[in-house]
NUTI-492091 format. One record per residue: residue in one letter; residue number from 1; y, x, z of N, C-alpha, C in turn. Coordinates in Angstrom, 2 decimals, decimal comma. Example, Ala and Ser with C-alpha at 12.3 -4.5 7.8 and 13.67 -1.06 7.14 Angstrom:
2
+--------+-----+---------+---------+---------+---------+---------+---------+---------+---------+---------+
| residu | num |     n_y |     n_x |     n_z |    ca_y |    ca_x |    ca_z |     c_y |     c_x |     c_z |
+--------+-----+---------+---------+---------+---------+---------+---------+---------+---------+---------+
|      A |   1 |   -5,69 |   13,19 |    7,80 |   -4,50 |   12,30 |    7,80 |   -3,30 |   13,20 |    7,80 |
|      S |   2 |   -2,25 |   12,85 |    7,08 |   -1,06 |   13,67 |    7,14 |    0,03 |   12,90 |    7,87 |
+--------+-----+---------+---------+---------+---------+---------+---------+---------+---------+---------+
REM end
This chain:
75
+--------+-----+---------+---------+---------+---------+---------+---------+---------+---------+---------+
| residu | num |     n_y |     n_x |     n_z |    ca_y |    ca_x |    ca_z |     c_y |     c_x |     c_z |
+--------+-----+---------+---------+---------+---------+---------+---------+---------+---------+---------+
|      M |   1 |  -70,07 |   57,21 |  -84,60 |  -68,82 |   57,10 |  -83,00 |  -67,36 |   55,87 |  -83,29 |
|      P |   2 |  -67,60 |   54,30 |  -81,86 |  -66,36 |   53,50 |  -81,82 |  -65,16 |   55,07 |  -81,09 |
|      R |   3 |  -64,08 |   53,88 |  -81,91 |  -62,95 |   54,18 |  -81,17 |  -62,50 |   53,11 |  -79,92 |
|      L |   4 |  -62,23 |   53,76 |  -79,08 |  -61,57 |   52,99 |  -78,11 |  -60,73 |   52,31 |  -77,70 |
|      V |   5 |  -59,54 |   52,12 |  -78,73 |  -59,12 |   50,79 |  -78,87 |  -58,08 |   50,53 |  -78,31 |
|      G |   6 |  -57,11 |   50,12 |  -77,61 |  -56,39 |   49,16 |  -76,98 |  -57,44 |   48,81 |  -75,47 |
|      R |   7 |  -58,28 |   49,50 |  -75,27 |  -58,99 |   49,40 |  -73,88 |  -58,55 |   49,73 |  -73,23 |
|      Q |   8 |  -57,53 |   49,16 |  -72,20 |  -57,41 |   49,27 |  -70,72 |  -58,34 |   49,65 |  -69,54 |
|      S |   9 |  -57,22 |   50,27 |  -68,72 |  -58,06 |   50,38 |  -67,09 |  -58,05 |   49,50 |  -65,92 |
|      N |  10 |  -59,19 |   49,34 |  -65,49 |  -59,17 |   48,50 |  -64,35 |  -59,53 |   48,23 |  -63,21 |
|      V |  11 |  -58,56 |   49,20 |  -63,01 |  -58,21 |   50,54 |  -62,08 |  -58,19 |   48,68 |  -60,68 |
|      G |  12 |  -56,87 |   47,99 |  -61,32 |  -55,58 |   47,26 |  -60,22 |  -56,76 |   46,21 |  -60,62 |
|      A |  13 |  -57,40 |   46,03 |  -61,06 |  -58,08 |   44,45 |  -60,60 |  -59,48 |   45,07 |  -59,69 |
|      Y |  14 |  -59,78 |   46,47 |  -59,75 |  -61,34 |   46,70 |  -59,11 |  -60,95 |   46,46 |  -57,58 |
|      I |  15 |  -59,42 |   47,26 |  -57,12 |  -57,95 |   47,34 |  -55,98 |  -58,42 |   45,69 |  -55,56 |
|      L |  16 |  -57,57 |   45,78 |  -56,25 |  -57,51 |   43,82 |  -55,92 |  -58,31 |   43,37 |  -55,48 |
|      S |  17 |  -59,50 |   43,09 |  -55,75 |  -60,86 |   43,03 |  -55,83 |  -61,51 |   42,93 |  -54,62 |
|      S |  18 |  -61,67 |   44,46 |  -54,14 |  -61,38 |   45,01 |  -52,55 |  -61,30 |   44,96 |  -51,59 |
|      L |  19 |  -59,59 |   44,76 |  -51,68 |  -58,89 |   44,46 |  -50,68 |  -59,04 |   43,25 |  -50,35 |
|      V |  20 |  -59,29 |   42,21 |  -51,35 |  -59,47 |   40,01 |  -50,39 |  -61,59 |   40,84 |  -50,47 |
|      L |  21 |  -62,51 |   40,88 |  -51,12 |  -63,48 |   41,14 |  -50,11 |  -64,17 |   42,09 |  -48,48 |
|      I |  22 |  -62,82 |   42,65 |  -48,54 |  -62,63 |   43,53 |  -46,91 |  -61,60 |   43,38 |  -46,38 |
|      I |  23 |  -60,61 |   41,24 |  -46,30 |  -60,23 |   41,39 |  -45,80 |  -61,74 |   39,90 |  -45,41 |
|      A |  24 |  -61,91 |   39,22 |  -46,72 |  -62,81 |   38,04 |  -46,32 |  -64,01 |   38,62 |  -45,05 |
|      A |  25 |  -64,32 |   39,84 |  -45,82 |  -65,42 |   40,62 |  -44,71 |  -64,92 |   40,46 |  -43,05 |
|      G |  26 |  -63,65 |   41,20 |  -43,01 |  -63,04 |   41,03 |  -41,84 |  -62,83 |   39,61 |  -41,17 |
|      G |  27 |  -62,51 |   38,89 |  -42,11 |  -62,26 |   37,61 |  -41,11 |  -63,33 |   36,93 |  -40,87 |
|      L |  28 |  -64,61 |   37,63 |  -41,88 |  -65,74 |   37,04 |  -41,31 |  -66,44 |   37,48 |  -39,60 |
|      L |  29 |  -66,28 |   38,71 |  -39,91 |  -66,71 |   39,77 |  -38,77 |  -65,90 |   38,49 |  -37,21 |
|      Q |  30 |  -64,62 |   38,99 |  -37,43 |  -63,56 |   38,18 |  -36,31 |  -64,51 |   36,64 |  -36,12 |
|      Y |  31 |  -64,96 |   35,80 |  -36,80 |  -64,37 |   34,84 |  -36,80 |  -66,05 |   34,82 |  -36,15 |
|      A |  32 |  -67,08 |   34,86 |  -36,28 |  -68,50 |   36,21 |  -35,04 |  -68,45 |   36,22 |  -33,83 |
|      G |  33 |  -67,01 |   36,79 |  -33,46 |  -67,22 |   37,41 |  -32,90 |  -67,82 |   39,22 |  -32,59 |
|      L |  34 |  -67,68 |   39,44 |  -33,54 |  -69,05 |   40,36 |  -34,19 |  -67,52 |   42,13 |  -33,98 |
|      I |  35 |  -66,39 |   41,77 |  -34,67 |  -64,86 |   42,93 |  -33,50 |  -63,59 |   41,92 |  -33,48 |
|      D |  36 |  -63,65 |   42,03 |  -32,48 |  -61,72 |   41,13 |  -32,10 |  -60,23 |   42,21 |  -32,45 |
|      I |  37 |  -59,84 |   41,20 |  -33,43 |  -58,53 |   42,22 |  -32,76 |  -57,29 |   41,25 |  -32,25 |
|      P |  38 |  -57,34 |   42,32 |  -31,18 |  -56,37 |   41,50 |  -30,19 |  -55,09 |   40,35 |  -30,74 |
|      G |  39 |  -54,99 |   39,56 |  -30,19 |  -54,08 |   38,33 |  -30,88 |  -54,46 |   37,33 |  -31,84 |
|      L |  40 |  -54,90 |   37,60 |  -32,36 |  -55,28 |   37,37 |  -34,02 |  -55,46 |   35,82 |  -33,75 |
|      V |  41 |  -56,39 |   35,88 |  -33,61 |  -56,68 |   34,05 |  -33,14 |  -56,33 |   33,57 |  -31,85 |
|      Q |  42 |  -54,82 |   34,24 |  -30,73 |  -54,04 |   33,45 |  -30,75 |  -52,85 |   32,99 |  -31,48 |
|      D |  43 |  -52,46 |   33,90 |  -32,00 |  -51,67 |   34,10 |  -33,10 |  -51,28 |   33,34 |  -34,68 |
|      I |  44 |  -53,06 |   32,57 |  -34,31 |  -53,18 |   31,77 |  -35,67 |  -52,74 |   30,37 |  -34,61 |
|      D |  45 |  -53,07 |   30,08 |  -33,93 |  -53,70 |   29,39 |  -33,63 |  -52,16 |   28,64 |  -32,90 |
|      N |  46 |  -51,39 |   29,34 |  -32,22 |  -49,67 |   29,28 |  -32,76 |  -48,93 |   28,94 |  -33,01 |
|      S |  47 |  -48,94 |   29,37 |  -34,02 |  -48,36 |   29,19 |  -35,54 |  -48,74 |   27,51 |  -36,58 |
|      L |  48 |  -50,43 |   27,51 |  -35,41 |  -50,42 |   26,66 |  -36,50 |  -50,02 |   25,07 |  -35,64 |
|      E |  49 |  -49,92 |   25,09 |  -34,83 |  -49,95 |   24,35 |  -33,77 |  -48,25 |   24,23 |  -33,61 |
|      D |  50 |  -47,33 |   25,07 |  -33,83 |  -45,88 |   24,92 |  -33,99 |  -45,68 |   24,72 |  -35,48 |
|      D |  51 |  -46,70 |   23,90 |  -36,68 |  -46,71 |   23,85 |  -38,00 |  -46,80 |   22,36 |  -37,47 |
|      S |  52 |  -48,38 |   21,83 |  -36,56 |  -48,13 |   20,24 |  -36,83 |  -47,64 |   20,16 |  -36,10 |
|      T |  53 |  -46,59 |   19,72 |  -35,23 |  -45,62 |   19,36 |  -34,34 |  -44,77 |   18,98 |  -34,89 |
|      S |  54 |  -43,90 |   20,39 |  -35,67 |  -42,82 |   20,57 |  -35,99 |  -42,55 |   19,32 |  -37,48 |
|      Q |  55 |  -43,96 |   19,46 |  -38,13 |  -44,31 |   17,88 |  -39,16 |  -44,34 |   16,79 |  -38,40 |
|      S |  56 |  -44,39 |   16,79 |  -37,44 |  -44,94 |   15,02 |  -36,50 |  -43,83 |   14,78 |  -36,26 |
|      P |  57 |  -44,23 |   13,49 |  -36,93 |  -42,67 |   11,83 |  -37,11 |  -42,50 |   11,66 |  -35,40 |
|      S |  58 |  -43,87 |   11,49 |  -34,72 |  -43,31 |   11,29 |  -32,77 |  -42,03 |   12,80 |  -32,14 |
|      G |  59 |  -42,89 |   13,38 |  -32,68 |  -42,32 |   14,28 |  -31,71 |  -41,42 |   14,76 |  -32,21 |
|      T |  60 |  -40,01 |   14,22 |  -33,82 |  -39,34 |   13,91 |  -34,55 |  -38,60 |   13,03 |  -33,50 |
|      F |  61 |  -38,92 |   11,39 |  -33,64 |  -38,99 |   10,73 |  -32,09 |  -38,36 |   10,40 |  -31,23 |
|      L |  62 |  -39,18 |   11,61 |  -30,58 |  -38,33 |   12,31 |  -29,22 |  -37,51 |   12,56 |  -29,13 |
|      A |  63 |  -37,23 |   14,16 |  -29,93 |  -36,33 |   14,87 |  -29,86 |  -34,50 |   14,00 |  -30,24 |
|      Y |  64 |  -35,26 |   13,09 |  -31,50 |  -33,69 |   11,99 |  -31,49 |  -33,00 |   11,50 |  -30,22 |
|      Q |  65 |  -33,81 |   11,19 |  -29,89 |  -34,26 |   10,22 |  -28,14 |  -33,31 |   10,75 |  -27,34 |
|      D |  66 |  -33,95 |   12,17 |  -26,99 |  -33,15 |   13,08 |  -26,66 |  -31,50 |   13,19 |  -26,66 |
|      L |  67 |  -30,94 |   14,19 |  -28,10 |  -30,13 |   13,36 |  -27,92 |  -29,42 |   12,60 |  -28,12 |
|      I |  68 |  -29,64 |   11,68 |  -28,21 |  -28,40 |   10,42 |  -27,81 |  -28,64 |   10,06 |  -26,51 |
|      A |  69 |  -29,57 |   10,42 |  -26,42 |  -29,64 |   10,80 |  -24,05 |  -27,98 |   11,51 |  -23,65 |
|      Q |  70 |  -28,56 |   12,73 |  -24,24 |  -27,64 |   13,30 |  -24,22 |  -26,01 |   12,94 |  -24,67 |
|      E |  71 |  -25,89 |   12,56 |  -25,53 |  -24,64 |   12,23 |  -26,05 |  -24,29 |   11,17 |  -25,41 |
|      Q |  72 |  -25,32 |    9,99 |  -24,47 |  -24,41 |    8,84 |  -23,64 |  -24,59 |    9,56 |  -22,77 |
|      N |  73 |  -25,19 |   10,82 |  -22,45 |  -24,44 |   10,77 |  -20,82 |  -23,28 |   11,95 |  -20,97 |
|      N |  74 |  -22,49 |   12,21 |  -21,83 |  -21,55 |   13,05 |  -22,48 |  -20,41 |   12,24 |  -22,43 |
|      V |  75 |  -20,72 |   10,64 |  -22,70 |  -19,67 |    9,97 |  -22,90 |  -18,98 |    9,81 |  -21,56 |
+--------+-----+---------+---------+---------+---------+---------+---------+---------+---------+---------+
REM end
C-alpha cells in the first residue's frame, strides 16, 4: 500500500476554476440575451467610452484649447 506523502488538496484550484466557469457562463448568457443583469451592459459601455475618450489625443488637444481660451478671457 503506497503512502500518500506530500500530496496536497486541490480544493482551492477546483473552487477557482468553478468560479471562472460560472462567471464565463453568466457572461455568455448575458451576451445571448437569456438573462438580464440590470445596468451591466450600460456600465461596461460607459466605462469603455470614458477610457477611449480620456486616451484620445484630439480630446486632450480640445481641452488645452479650452484652457487657453479661458486664460485669454481672464486677462
